N, C-alpha and C positions, 0 to 999 in steps of 0.2 A: 690617838687613833680614832677615826670616824666609825660610826656604826656600820656603814657599808664595807669598810676595810676589815672590820672585826668579824663579821658574820660570813661564813663560807656560802658560796653560791653553787647550786647543783642543777641538774637537768632531768626532767621527766619527759620521756618520749614514747609515743604510741606507734612509731613507724607509720606516719600518716600517708594514706593513699589519696592523691589529689585527682580531681576530675581530669580524665584523659590519661592518667598514669596507671601503674600497676604495682603489685607487691614487690617485684624485683627492683623497680626504681625507688620505692620507699625504703627498702633495705640499704641500697647504695647511699641514699641520702642520710639515713640514720648513722651509718658508719662514718660518713664524711663529717657530719655534725659532731660526732664524738671525738674525732681526731682534731677538729678545730677547737672545741671547748677544752680539751686537754691542754692544748698549747696556750689557751687563754686563762688557765688557772682554775677552772671549775673543779670541784671536789669529786662529785659522783655523777654517774649517768645511769638512770634507772629506766626500765621498760615495764609497761603494765599489761597484765593479762586481761584481754577482752575477747569475746567470741561472737561470731555472726554479726559483726558490725561493719557495714560497708564504710571504708575509709580508715579502718584500723587494721594493721597487718601484724601486730605484736602478739598474736594468739599463742604461738608456740614460744612462750617467753624465754625459757631456759636456752632454747636454741639460738635466738638472736642475741641474748646476753653473751653467749660464748663467741659469737661472731664479732661483737663489739670489743670484747676483751682481747680477742686475738689481734685486732687491728689498732690497739692502743697499748700503752706501756705503764702508765702511772695512775690513770683514772680508776677510781673505784666504780665497779659496774654491778648492777643488781636489779632486783625486782621491786617495782613500786605499784602494785605488788602481785605476788602469786595469791590467787584466791584459794586458800587452803581447803575449804570444804569441797572443792571440785576434784580433789586428788587424795590418794592414799598417802599418809605421811611418809611411808617408806620410799615412795617414788620421789617425793620432793627431797628427802634426805640424800638419796642416791644422785639425783640430778645436780644438786648444789654441792654435794661432796665431790662429784666429778669436776664441776667448775672450779671449786676451790683447789683441787689437786692440780688442775691445769694452770690456774692463775692465782697462786698462793698470796694471801694477804690483800686481795683486790675485790673480793666478792661479798655483796650484801644480800641478805634474804629478808625482804619486806613482805609482810603477810597481811592479807585482808580476808574478810568473811563473806562479802557479797558474791553473787554468781558471776558478775562481770558481763551480764547479758540479759535477755528477756526470758519469760517463762518457758517458752517452747525450747529454747536452747538449754535452759536449766534441766529440762527433762532429758534432752539429748546427752547431757553430761552425766546422766544417771544420778542427779542430785535432787533430793526431796525438798519440799517447800520449807521445812524447818531445819535444813542442814546448817544454817548459820548458828543455830543454838549449840551445835556440837563443837564450835570453834575452840573453846577452852580445852576440851578433852583432846582434840586433834593436835593442838599446840603442845600440850604436855607430851603426847606420844612423839611428836617430831623432835622436841628438845631432848627426850630420852634417847632417840636414835642418833642424834648428833653428839651426844655426850660420849665420853670414853666407854667402851664396851665393858660390861660386867662379866666376871667369871660365870660361865654357864648360860650366858644370855642366848636365847634360842634364835632370835632374829636380829641381825646386825645390818646396818647400812654400809655397804662396801662398794665404793669409798663413801665416807661421810662420818662414820663413828670417830669421835675424838678430834675432829677438825674444828678449829676456832672460826666459825662462820657467824658474823654478827646478825642477830635477828632483830628486826624492827616490827612494831605493830602499826598498821595503817588504819585510819578511820575517818569518817565524816560525821561522827556523832560521839557521844561520851562513852559508848560501850568499850571500844578499844582503848580509849584514854584511861578508863578505870583499870582495865586489865593490864595495860602497860605499866601503870603506876604500881599496881599490886605486885607485879613480877620484877619490877626494877629494870624494865627494858626501855630502849629509846622509842619515841612516838613520833609519827609523821601524820599531820592533819591535812586532809584533802580540801584545803581552802579554794582550790581552783574550780571546784564545782559545788561546794557546800559552804559558802561564805558565812551563812547565818550561824554556824556552829562553832565559831572560834572560841567560845567559852570553854570548849573541851580542852584547849591547851592550858587554860588556867586551872581547870579541874585536875589535869594530869600533874601539874607542878604541886598542887596542894596535897594530893593524895600519895605522891611518890614515896616509895620505900627503897632505901639503898639496897643494892644486891651485889653479888660477885661480878655482875656485868657492869653496873654503873653505880658510882658513889653519889651522883647527883642527877637530877632529871636532865634529859636532852631532848628538846622538841624541835621538830622541823615543820615549816609551813609551806604548803604548795600554793602557788599563785600564778594566774595567767598574766603574762607580760607581753605587750606588743610595743617594742621600741623602734623608732625610726629617726631620721635626721630632723624631722619637724613634727609638731603636733598634728598638723593637717595630714601629712603623709601617714602617720601612725593610725589616725582615725579611719582613713581610707582602707588601710591594710587590715584593720581590725574587723571590717565587715565580714571577712572570711570566718572568723570565730563566731560572729553573731549568726551567720547563716548556718554554721555547724549546729549550734544549739537550737536554732529554729527548726531544723530538720529533726532534731532529737525530740523536741516536745510535740512535734507533729507525728511522731512514730514512723518517720520515713527517712531513716538515716542515709545520708548521701556522702560520697567522697568530698574532700575539701573543695569548696567552690572558689572561683576567682573573686577578688574583691569587686564591689560595686560602688558607684559614685554616691548612691544614697540608699538607705534602707526603706525609705518611703515607698509604699506600694508593695514591699516584700512581706510585710506582716500586718496583722490587725493590732488594735490597741492591747488586747489581752496578751497576745503573743509577744509584743514589744516589752510589756511589763515582766512576763515570765522569763524571757531571755535576760532582761536586765537584772532580775533577781539571781539567776544562775551565775552571771558574770559580775556581781556586785563588787567582788574583790579585785577585778581585773585592773591592771595598771597599763594605761595606753597613752603614749605621747612621745615627744622628743626627749632629748637627754635631760633637760631641766625638770620636766614634768615627771619622768620616770624616776629620777634620783629622789625627788621629794616624796613620791609615792612609796618607794621602797623604804626610805627612812621612816616614814609614818607607819608603815606596816610593821617594821621591826620594833619600833617603840611601842606600838599598840599590843603586839602579841608576845614580846620578849623572846622572839624566836632565836634559837641557837644556830639555825641554818635555814636558808631559803631555797626551795626547790622550784624552779621556773619551768612552766609549760607554755609553749607558744604555738599557735596555729597560724600557719602562713601557707598561701597557695604556692608561692615561688620559694624554692629552697634558698636562693640568694638573699631574699628578704629575711628569712629566718636566721641565716648566718649573721647578717648585719645586726639584727636585734641582739643576739648574744654577744656580738663584738662590742656594741655600745655599752651593754651592761658590764662587761669585763673592764672596759676603759674607765667607767665611773667607779667601779669597785677598787681599781688599782690606784685611785687618787687623781685620775685625769679629770679635767674640767669638762663641763658640758660642751664648751666650744671644741675641745680636743676630741670628745666622743663623736661630735657631729662632723668632724673634719674628714 
């Protein structure tokens, strides 16, 4: 069995809003993508909590998770992630208890500690500048609320208490890696925007302590992938994600932009290097290039699962990218994937 065949593929989606589009269209595309990747054999479909970001419609994360789960049947659906310090643990326990009750055995609860937006939005969320430091205590409270209720327990999550909802810790540094290892929880590393911190996956494995949840470490890596029928076409389509990160570092976040023939003239030298650093882990190319890139990533990180995030202006191009990956994973040749 090849490494690509052994390691499950999953999807991270932000319900992207493209230039000229709106949130309603973004949600239709999200559901359509989930239905396609379910047929193509992907394991999970996660949505991420962000706020006040033009181009990202997944802010009410639990709501869109329910919509995706309702329109699929076997795909695991969850959060990648919910930013726990933005919420009372009881609210998250009730929301995901509701989702698990509606779609038993299919819901994942991935948790992060960042605000998922800028400082002004952090204040609007009633979140203090040091809220991230409260994450371990908030996690303990959430896990208590999702455990079977104790006799005389004053506050219970209804629904939620006693439901078997898998909790993942997400991170782009070693903080969550250490905490996930200490608690014996699965860990997902955000390599799609923090490629320099992949040592966190090695740290997680090194420090892992078996628990009632996991007997051995389980680490997933997030990675940006732009696959197309040729390297040239993929490089052209990848300018959309380059423009996305360019707007991010300029502090002027835009909806996803159409691809451009060349990035020359779009950025200065410093911006080009900054975008390149953010996308250092990106795999861009035709089937042969993408296959080699994924094999190298799995060998380098020893990932148990790969979660793919892809920024495309045209929904059809995004579908084609995930279709190519599914073909390569199922043992198809690069020629078959490009057919």
